[in-house]
C-alpha positions in Angstrom: 16.7 25.9 -27.6 18.1 27.2 -24.4 17.6 24.8 -21.5 16.8 25.8 -17.9 19.1 25.0 -15.0 16.7 22.2 -14.1 17.1 20.6 -17.5 20.8 20.7 -17.3 20.7 19.3 -13.7 18.7 16.3 -14.9 21.0 15.8 -17.9 24.1 15.9 -15.7 22.6 13.4 -13.2 21.2 10.8 -15.6 23.3 8.2 -13.7 21.1 8.7 -10.6 17.9 8.8 -12.7 18.8 5.4 -14.2 19.6 4.0 -10.8 16.1 5.0 -9.5 14.5 3.9 -12.8 16.0 0.4 -12.5 15.4 0.2 -8.7 11.6 0.8 -9.2 11.2 -2.2 -11.6 13.4 -4.5 -9.5 11.4 -3.5 -6.4 8.2 -4.4 -8.3 9.6 -7.8 -9.1 10.4 -8.4 -5.4 6.9 -7.3 -4.4 5.3 -9.8 -6.9 7.5 -12.6 -5.7 6.5 -12.0 -2.1 2.8 -11.9 -2.9 2.8 -15.2 -4.9 0.7 -17.0 -2.3 -2.2 -14.6 -2.6 -1.8 -14.4 -6.4 -2.0 -18.2 -6.6 -5.2 -18.1 -4.5 -6.9 -16.0 -7.2 -5.4 -17.8 -10.1 -3.0 -15.0 -11.2 0.4 -16.5 -10.3 1.3 -17.8 -13.7 0.3 -14.6 -15.5 2.2 -12.4 -13.0 5.3 -14.5 -13.7 5.5 -12.5 -17.0 5.3 -9.2 -15.2 7.8 -10.3 -12.6 10.3 -11.4 -15.3 9.7 -8.1 -17.2 10.3 -6.0 -14.1 13.5 -7.8 -13.2 15.0 -7.8 -16.8 14.0 -4.2 -17.4 15.5 -3.1 -14.2 18.8 -4.7 -15.2 18.6 -2.9 -18.5 18.2 0.4 -16.8 21.2 -0.3 -14.6 23.2 -1.2 -17.6 22.2 2.3 -19.0 23.4 3.7 -15.6 26.7 2.0 -16.1 27.0 3.4 -19.6 26.2 7.0 -18.4 28.8 6.6 -15.6 31.5 5.6 -18.0 30.6 8.3 -20.4 30.1 11.1 -17.9 32.8 10.3 -15.4 35.4 8.2 -17.2 34.8 9.7 -20.7 34.7 6.1 -22.1 32.2 4.0 -23.9 31.1 0.4 -23.3 32.0 -2.6 -25.3 30.0 -3.9 -28.2 29.2 -7.1 -26.3 27.6 -5.1 -23.5 25.5 -3.1 -26.0 24.3 -6.3 -27.6 23.5 -7.9 -24.2 21.5 -4.8 -23.2 19.5 -4.8 -26.4 18.6 -8.5 -26.1 17.5 -8.0 -22.5 15.5 -4.9 -23.5 13.7 -6.8 -26.4 13.0 -9.9 -24.2 11.6 -7.7 -21.4 9.1 -6.1 -23.7 8.1 -9.6 -25.0 7.4 -10.6 -21.4 5.4 -7.5 -20.8 3.5 -8.2 -24.1 2.7 -11.7 -22.9 1.5 -10.4 -19.5 -0.9 -7.9 -21.1 -2.2 -10.3 -23.7 -2.7 -13.2 -21.3 -4.6 -10.9 -18.9 -6.8 -9.5 -21.6 -7.6 -12.9 -23.1 -8.2 -14.4 -19.6 -11.6 -16.0 -18.9 -12.6 -15.2 -15.3 -14.2 -18.0 -13.3 -16.2 -17.8 -10.1 -13.2 -18.9 -8.1 -11.0 -16.2 -9.7 -9.0 -18.6 -11.8 -8.4 -18.3 -15.4 -10.1 -20.5 -18.0 -7.7 -23.1 -19.3 -8.6 -22.4 -22.9 -8.3 -18.7 -22.7 -5.0 -18.8 -20.9 -3.5 -21.3 -23.4 -4.8 -19.3 -26.3 -3.4 -16.1 -24.9 0.1 -17.5 -24.3 0.2 -19.1 -27.7 -1.0 -16.1 -29.6 1.3 -13.8 -27.5 4.4 -15.8 -28.2 3.6 -15.9 -31.9 2.8 -12.2 -32.2 5.8 -11.1 -30.0 8.1 -13.2 -32.1 6.7 -11.8 -35.3 7.0 -8.2 -34.1 10.5 -8.7 -32.9 11.4 -10.2 -36.3 9.9 -7.2 -38.1 11.9 -4.9 -35.8 15.1 -6.7 -36.7 14.3 -6.6 -40.4 13.4 -2.9 -40.2 16.8 -2.2 -38.5 18.8 -4.4 -40.8 20.6 -7.4 -39.7 23.7 -6.8 -41.9 24.3 -3.4 -40.5 23.9 -4.6 -36.9 22.9 -1.0 -35.9 21.5 -1.5 -32.5 20.0 2.0 -32.5 17.9 1.1 -35.5 16.9 -2.2 -33.9 16.0 -0.6 -30.6 13.8 2.0 -32.3 11.9 -0.8 -34.1 11.5 -2.8 -30.9 10.2 0.3 -29.0 7.7 1.2 -31.8 6.4 -2.2 -32.7 6.7 -4.1 -29.3 7.1 -1.8 -26.3 4.2 0.5 -27.1 1.6 -2.2 -27.7 3.0 -4.2 -24.8 2.5 -1.2 -22.4 -1.0 -0.5 -23.8 -2.0 -4.2 -23.2 -0.5 -4.1 -19.7 -2.5 -0.9 -19.0 -5.8 -2.5 -20.1 -4.9 -5.6 -18.1 -4.4 -3.5 -15.0 -7.7 -1.9 -15.6 -9.4 -5.2 -15.9 -7.8 -6.3 -12.6 -9.4 -3.3 -11.0 -12.8 -4.5 -12.0 -12.4 -8.0 -10.5 -13.7 -9.0 -7.1 -10.7 -9.8 -4.8 -11.9 -8.2 -1.6 -11.1 -11.2 0.6 -7.6 -11.6 -0.9 -6.2 -8.2 -1.8 -6.0 -5.0 0.3 -8.7 -2.4 0.5 -8.8 0.0 -2.4 -6.8 -2.5 -4.6 -9.0 -1.4 -7.6 -7.9 2.2 -7.3 -4.3 1.2 -7.2 -4.7 -1.1 -10.3 -6.3 1.9 -12.1 -3.3 4.0 -11.2 -1.0 1.4 -12.5 -3.0 1.3 -15.8 -2.4 5.0 -16.2 1.3 4.5 -15.5 1.6 1.7 -18.1 -0.2 3.8 -20.8 2.1 6.8 -20.1 5.1 4.4 -20.1 4.0 3.2 -23.5 4.1 6.7 -24.8 7.5 7.7 -23.3 9.2 4.3 -23.7 7.5 3.2 -26.9 6.9 6.3 -29.0 9.9 8.4 -27.9 12.7 6.2 -29.4 16.5 6.9 -30.0 17.3 8.9 -33.1 17.5 6.5 -36.1 16.0 5.9 -39.5 13.2 3.7 -38.3 9.6 4.9 -38.8 9.2 8.4 -37.4 12.5 8.3 -35.3 14.2 10.7 -37.8 11.7 13.4 -36.9 10.5 12.6 -33.4 13.1 11.0 -31.1 14.7 11.4 -27.7 16.9 14.3 -28.9 14.0 16.3 -30.4 11.9 15.6 -27.3 14.7 17.1 -25.0 15.2 20.0 -27.4 11.5 20.8 -27.3 10.6 20.1 -23.7 14.0 20.6 -21.9 13.3 17.3 -20.0 15.2 14.1 -20.8 12.6 11.4 -21.6 14.4 9.0 -19.2 13.1 11.2 -16.4 9.5 10.7 -17.4 10.1 7.0 -17.9 11.5 6.7 -14.4 8.5 8.6 -13.0 6.1 6.1 -14.8 8.2 3.2 -13.5 7.9 4.6 -9.9 4.1 5.1 -10.4 3.6 1.5 -11.6 5.8 0.1 -8.8 4.0 2.1 -6.1 0.6 1.2 -7.4 1.3 -2.6 -7.7 3.0 -2.7 -4.3 0.0 -1.0 -2.7 -2.5 -3.3 -4.6 -0.7 -6.6 -3.8 -1.2 -8.8 -0.7 2.1 -8.3 1.1 3.0 -9.3 4.6 3.9 -6.7 7.3 7.5 -7.8 7.3 7.9 -7.0 3.6 6.2 -3.7 4.0 8.5 -2.8 6.9 11.4 -4.0 4.8 10.1 -1.6 2.0 10.9 1.3 4.2 14.4 0.2 5.0 15.1 -0.7 1.4 14.0 2.7 0.2 16.0 4.3 3.0 19.1 2.5 2.0 18.4 3.2 -1.7 18.4 6.9 -0.9 21.7 6.5 1.0 23.0 4.7 -2.1 22.0 7.5 -4.3 23.7 10.0 -2.0 26.8 7.8 -1.9 26.8 7.4 -5.7 26.2 11.1 -6.3 29.0 11.9 -3.8 31.4 9.5 -5.5 30.7 10.8 -9.0 31.0 14.4 -8.0 34.1 13.8 -6.0 35.6 11.9 -8.9 34.8 14.8 -11.3 36.1 17.4 -8.8 39.3 15.3 -8.4 39.8 14.9 -12.1 39.2 18.6 -12.7 41.6 19.5 -9.9 44.3 17.2 -11.4 43.7 18.8 -14.8 43.9 22.2 -13.2 47.3 21.4 -11.7 48.6 20.1 -15.0 47.2 23.0 -16.9 48.6 25.5 -14.5 52.0 23.9 -14.9 51.6 24.1 -18.7 50.4 27.7 -18.3 53.5 28.5 -16.2 55.7 26.9 -18.9 53.8 28.8 -21.6 54.2 32.0 -19.6 58.0 31.5 -19.5 57.9 30.7 -23.3 55.8 33.8 -23.8 58.1 36.0 -21.9 61.2 34.7 -23.6 59.5 35.1 -26.9 58.5 38.7 -26.1 62.2 39.6 -25.3 63.4 38.0 -28.4 60.5 39.6 -30.4 61.3 43.0 -29.0 64.9 42.7 -29.9 64.2 41.4 -33.4 61.6 44.1 -34.2 63.9 46.9 -33.0 65.0 49.1 -35.9 68.6 49.3 -34.5 69.4 45.6 -34.9 69.4 45.8 -38.7 72.0 48.5 -38.7 74.2 47.0 -36.0 73.7 43.3 -36.3 77.1 42.4 -35.0 76.7 44.4 -31.8 73.4 42.8 -30.8 74.1 39.3 -32.1 75.4 37.8 -28.7 72.3 39.2 -27.0 70.0 37.7 -29.7 71.7 34.4 -29.4 71.1 34.5 -25.6 67.4 35.3 -26.2 66.9 32.6 -28.8 68.7 30.0 -26.7 66.5 30.9 -23.8 63.4 30.6 -26.0 64.5 27.2 -27.4 65.2 25.9 -23.9 61.7 26.9 -22.7 60.2 25.5 -25.9 62.0 22.1 -25.3 60.7 22.1 -21.7 57.1 22.7 -22.9 57.3 20.1 -25.7 58.5 17.5 -23.2 55.2 17.7 -21.3 52.4 15.2 -22.2 49.6 16.9 -24.1 46.3 15.1 -24.3 44.8 17.6 -26.7 45.9 16.7 -30.3 45.1 20.3 -31.5 47.4 21.6 -28.8 50.1 19.2 -29.8 49.9 20.3 -33.4 50.0 24.0 -32.4 53.2 23.4 -30.4 54.8 21.7 -33.5 53.8 24.7 -35.6 55.7 26.9 -33.2 58.9 25.1 -34.0 58.2 25.3 -37.8 57.4 29.0 -37.7 60.4 29.7 -35.4 62.7 28.1 -38.0 61.1 30.0 -40.8 61.1 33.3 -38.9 64.7 33.3 -37.6 67.7 32.0 -39.6 71.0 32.4 -38.0 74.2 32.3 -40.0 77.8 32.9 -39.1 78.0 36.5 -37.9 74.4 37.4 -39.1 70.7 36.8 -38.5 68.0 36.6 -41.2 64.5 37.6 -40.0 61.2 36.9 -41.8 58.9 39.6 -40.5 55.7 37.8 -41.6 56.6 34.5 -40.1 57.7 36.2 -36.9 54.2 37.9 -36.6 52.5 34.6 -37.2 54.7 33.0 -34.6 53.8 35.8 -32.1 50.1 35.3 -32.8 50.4 31.5 -32.4 52.3 31.8 -29.1 49.7 34.3 -27.8 46.8 32.0 -28.9 48.2 29.0 -27.1 48.8 31.1 -24.0 45.1 32.4 -24.1 43.8 28.9 -24.7 45.6 27.6 -21.6 44.4 30.5 -19.5 40.8 29.8 -20.6 41.2 26.0 -20.0 42.4 26.7 -16.5 39.4 29.0 -15.9 37.0 26.5 -17.4 38.3 23.7 -15.2 38.0 25.8 -12.1 34.5 26.6 -13.1 33.8 22.9 -13.5 35.0 22.3 -10.0 32.5 24.9 -8.7 29.7 23.5 -10.9 30.4 20.0 -9.7 30.3 21.2 -6.1 27.1 23.1 -6.8 25.6 20.1 -8.6 26.4 17.9 -5.6 24.7 20.4 -3.3 21.7 20.3 -5.6 21.7 16.5 -5.7 21.8 16.4 -1.9 18.9 18.8 -1.7 16.9 16.9 -4.3 17.5 13.5 -2.6 16.6 15.0 0.8 13.4 16.5 -0.7 12.5 13.1 -2.3 13.4 11.3 0.9 11.1 13.7 2.8 8.3 13.0 0.4 8.9 9.2 0.6 9.0 9.5 4.4 5.5 11.1 4.3 4.2 8.4 1.9 5.8 5.7 4.0 4.4 7.1 7.2 1.0 7.4 5.6 1.2 3.7 4.5 2.4 2.6 8.0 -0.3 4.6 9.6 -3.0 3.3 7.3 -1.8 -0.4 7.2 -0.4 -0.8 10.8 -1.4 2.0 13.2 -5.1 2.1 12.3 -5.5 -1.7 12.3 -3.7 -1.9 15.6 -6.0 0.8 17.0 -9.1 -1.1 15.6 -7.9 -4.3 17.3 -7.4 -2.4 20.6 -10.9 -0.9 20.5 -12.3 -4.2 19.5 -10.6 -5.9 22.5 -12.0 -3.1 24.7 -15.5 -3.7 23.4 -15.3 -7.4 24.1 -14.0 -6.6 27.6 -17.0 -4.3 28.1 -19.3 -7.2 27.2 -20.2 -6.2 23.6 -19.6 -9.6 22.2 -21.4 -8.7 18.9 -18.6 -6.2 18.0 -16.7 -7.2 14.9 -13.6 -5.7 13.2 -13.3 -5.0 9.5 -9.7 -4.9 8.4 -8.9 -5.4 4.7 -5.1 -5.1 4.5 -4.4 -8.6 3.2 -1.7 -9.2 5.7 -1.2 -10.4 9.3 -3.5 -7.7 10.6 -6.4 -9.0 8.5 -5.6 -12.6 9.6 -5.6 -11.4 13.2 -8.9 -9.6 12.7 -10.4 -12.7 11.2 -9.2 -14.7 14.2 -10.5 -11.9 16.5 -14.0 -12.1 14.9 -14.0 -15.9 15.1 -13.1 -15.6 18.8 -16.0 -13.1 19.2 -18.4 -15.5 17.5 -17.4 -18.3 19.8 -17.6 -16.1 22.9 -21.0 -14.9 21.8 -22.2 -18.5 21.1 -20.8 -19.7 24.4 -22.3 -16.8 26.3 -25.7 -17.2 24.8 -25.6 -20.9 25.7 -24.6 -20.0 29.2 -27.4 -17.3 29.4 -29.9 -19.9 28.1 -28.8 -22.4 30.7 -28.9 -19.8 33.4 -32.4 -18.8 32.3 -33.5 -22.4 32.4 -31.9 -22.9 35.8 -33.6 -19.7 37.1 -37.0 -20.9 35.7 -36.5 -24.3 37.4 -35.7 -22.4 40.6 -38.8 -20.2 40.5 -41.4 -22.2 38.5 -43.3 -25.3 39.0 -42.2 -28.0 36.6 -45.6 -29.6 36.2 -47.8 -26.5 35.7 -45.2 -24.0 34.5 -46.6 -21.6 37.1 -44.4 -19.9 39.7 -43.6 -22.1 42.7 -44.1 -21.6 46.5 -40.6 -20.1 47.0 -41.2 -17.5 44.3 -44.6 -16.7 45.8 -43.1 -16.0 49.2 -40.6 -13.5 47.8 -43.0 -11.9 45.3 -45.7 -11.6 47.9 -43.4 -9.7 50.2 -42.1 -7.5 47.3 -45.6 -6.6 46.1 -46.8 -5.9 49.6 -43.9 -3.5 50.2 -44.6 -1.8 46.9 -48.3 -1.4 47.8 -47.3 0.2 51.1 -44.9 2.6 49.3 -47.5 3.5 46.6 -50.4 3.4 49.0 -52.2 1.1 46.5 -54.4 -2.0 46.9 -53.3 -5.6 46.7 -55.4 -8.7 46.5 -54.5 -12.4 47.3 -56.4 -15.3 45.9 -56.0 -18.8 47.4 -57.6 -21.7 45.4 -58.1 -25.4 45.9 -59.4 -28.0 43.4 -62.4 -29.6 44.8 -62.2 -33.4 45.5 -58.9 -33.7 43.7 -57.8 -36.7 45.7 -60.9 -38.6 44.5 -60.1 -37.7 40.9 -56.5 -38.8 41.3 -57.5 -42.0 42.9 -60.1 -42.8 40.3 -58.2 -41.9 37.2 -54.6 -42.2 38.3 -51.7 -39.9 38.9 -51.1 -39.1 35.2 -54.6 -37.9 34.8 -54.3 -35.9 38.0 -51.1 -34.3 36.7 -52.9 -33.5 33.4 -55.7 -31.8 35.4 -53.2 -29.7 37.3 -51.5 -28.7 34.0 -54.9 -27.7 32.6 -55.8 -25.6 35.6 -52.4 -23.9 35.4 -53.1 -23.0 31.7 -56.5 -21.6 32.7 -54.9 -19.3 35.3 -52.3 -18.2 32.8 -55.0 -17.4 30.1 -57.5 -15.7 32.4 -55.3 -13.4 34.4 -53.7 -10.0 33.7 -50.0 -9.8 32.8 -49.4 -7.9 36.0 -50.9 -10.8 38.0 -48.8 -13.6 39.4 -50.2 -17.1 39.5 -48.4 -19.8 41.6 -48.8 -23.4 42.5 -49.1 -23.1 46.3 -48.8 -26.8 47.0 -50.5 -30.0 45.9 -53.8 -29.0 44.3 -53.7 -25.5 45.8 -53.0 -22.4 43.8 -52.3 -18.7 44.7 -52.7 -15.5 42.7 -51.2 -12.1 43.6 -53.1 -9.2 42.0 -51.3 -5.8 42.3 -53.5 -2.7 42.2 -56.7 -4.7 42.7 -59.3 -4.3 45.5 -61.9 -6.9 46.7 -64.4 -6.1 44.0 -61.9 -6.5 41.1 -60.4 -9.7 42.7 -63.9 -11.2 43.2 -64.9 -10.5 39.7 -61.8 -12.2 38.2 -62.1 -15.1 40.7 -65.7 -15.7 39.7 -64.9 -15.7 36.0 -62.1 -18.1 36.6 -64.3 -20.5 38.7 -67.1 -20.4 36.1 -64.7 -21.1 33.2 -63.2 -24.1 35.0 -66.7 -25.5 35.8 -67.9 -25.0 32.2 -64.8 -26.6 30.7 -65.1 -30.3 29.9 -62.3 -32.2 31.6 -61.6 -35.9 31.0 -63.4 -38.0 33.6 -65.1 -35.1 35.2 -68.4 -36.9 35.6 -67.0 -39.1 38.2 -66.6 -36.1 40.5 -69.1 -35.6 43.3 -70.4 -32.4 41.7 -70.4 -33.8 38.2 -67.8 -31.3 37.1 -64.2 -30.3 37.9 -64.6 -27.3 40.2 -62.5 -24.9 42.2 -63.0 -23.0 45.4 -61.4 -19.6 46.0 -60.8 -17.5 49.0 -59.8 -13.8 48.8 -58.1 -11.3 51.2 -57.1 -7.7 50.4 -54.6 -5.1 51.5 -55.2 -2.8 53.3 -58.9 -3.6 53.8 -58.3 -6.9 55.6 -54.8 -6.4 57.1 -51.5 -4.7 56.5 -49.3 -7.7 57.6 -48.0 -10.2 55.2 -48.7 -13.4 57.2 -52.0 -12.2 58.4 -53.2 -11.5 54.8 -52.3 -15.1 53.9 -54.1 -16.5 56.9 -57.2 -14.5 56.1 -57.2 -15.7 52.5 -56.8 -19.2 53.8 -59.7 -18.7 56.2 -61.9 -17.4 53.4 -61.0 -20.5 51.3 -62.1 -22.8 54.2 -65.2 -20.8 54.6 -66.1 -21.4 51.0 -65.3 -25.1 51.4 -67.7 -25.3 54.3 -70.4 -23.6 52.3 -70.4 -26.3 49.7 -67.3 -25.8 47.5 -67.3 -24.5 43.9 -67.6 -21.0 45.1 -65.7 -17.7 45.7 -65.6 -16.2 49.2 -64.2 -12.8 50.1 -62.9 -12.4 53.5 -65.1 -10.2 55.7 -68.3 -10.5 53.7 
């Protein structure tokens, strides 16, 4: 199957792919390590140790693969058997750890506090170790211990361990997305865990079912080679994409401090620089090696061209029909040509030739030369057939060298073009990462900072009930919690101050004994209501009241009984007046009522109902009073009927009160009637 330029590009740059592949898993391990405090709070620290260990070991495995690709692609060398065995054991152990993570999470018994049930956790670990050991043993048996074929073993591990481990890890991630961790993990953690579940399931397919070509299970028919042949995409690319997806999702779902998230950006930035540097080094090394080969080949081509020219002169002379007839005449010239050819051949043979086929072809030139031309004393014997074969061989070597030089020059151009493509790809990926990083910074730092600024402004404006909801599971969330606690304390303190101020205000304007307004409030309210009546051209009535014979009641029953009587009268005033009326304790046993928008008739009617209600009410000890009941006398003046002046209206209401007293008490008297 013909592969596209993109497929060839990926295949040529697998070193960079493995670097990115391993980096994703190592980065995930670092993220889990830095979020251990939050994981411990929800009882997941022990389980996530398996995932941390898997990520770290698997990242190292991919970097070993990167080293293998580097040696193969750049140095044209393999790696030692010990490195291959070490890689295999790390790979198998990493999948065992992933299997334990997935199994422990799936057998985990959630509790109300988010911790795992002891029985479920112990059972999961025990069963996981047993099953993982059994599966690994089956994989080794399937591959064959005696043959020590690591490819067979790796295929067995991927089929029997990697695939189920990734599936279990995917279901574990999905279960995590369904748990309630809102106070511990960042907002939308469930969505990111679901993304990681998809990543693990896809990773299980590409890392577990697409195995190296071997004789294990379906590997002879479906393997990494057939996958590339059918899709044109190296499976390592898709594994790396899955690793990146898993790492991104977990880093977004875990509770990480701002410092680590900022460090993420720098780490990724330097990783991109590392990829650029690695790509530059590899391509520079390839270009340098190709250029060195070109110099060597051009020298060999030059020597071959000399050999080719000397051979053509000799061949032209030997194939001339004249030489057979006049051998003696042309023999010195022939000796000169053959000596020149032998000299050029010795010079070419002295060069180091790395290509074994080329070395054999050069040896064949000497053999054919000896067979084609036999010089004797005074004569030359020529084998026409061997001479033609010699000519063809010399021409073939010359063409091969010309082609090799052209190929190496093309390699230089391809490597330079590949480096340009790598730079473009890295810059494109860096731009995408920059957008993602800025999105993360904006979502996790800029927006919370803006929320805090607006919250502080609301508090400064007096809105003490404003609260901030930040669910980033980092310092901003802690700051928001402290901000909300501060708001609660400020609100509580402010309410207490307001209540205290209200009580102080009440004490300043109300009479402590009767809970009616006091004389000071009466003076200010009377002036206020009179000014309002003047503006609105409305009526205003004033009632002055006095408890009849209160001194006798107080002397007879005591001050406490007198105070109780005053409180009862105050309650009567409060219950029998309109809400718009203002009742005040004017002094001693005297009371005053301001009645806005009321004339004499309305005021007299209210006053009479109030007098009658007090007389009819049974007060303690009232029979000792001169009238046999507790009674009240009321005098009334009205604006503007009686006067328009503040003091004059009070005086006339007072005059009306005394007039009522003079007429026998327990009555209502309206001024001017």
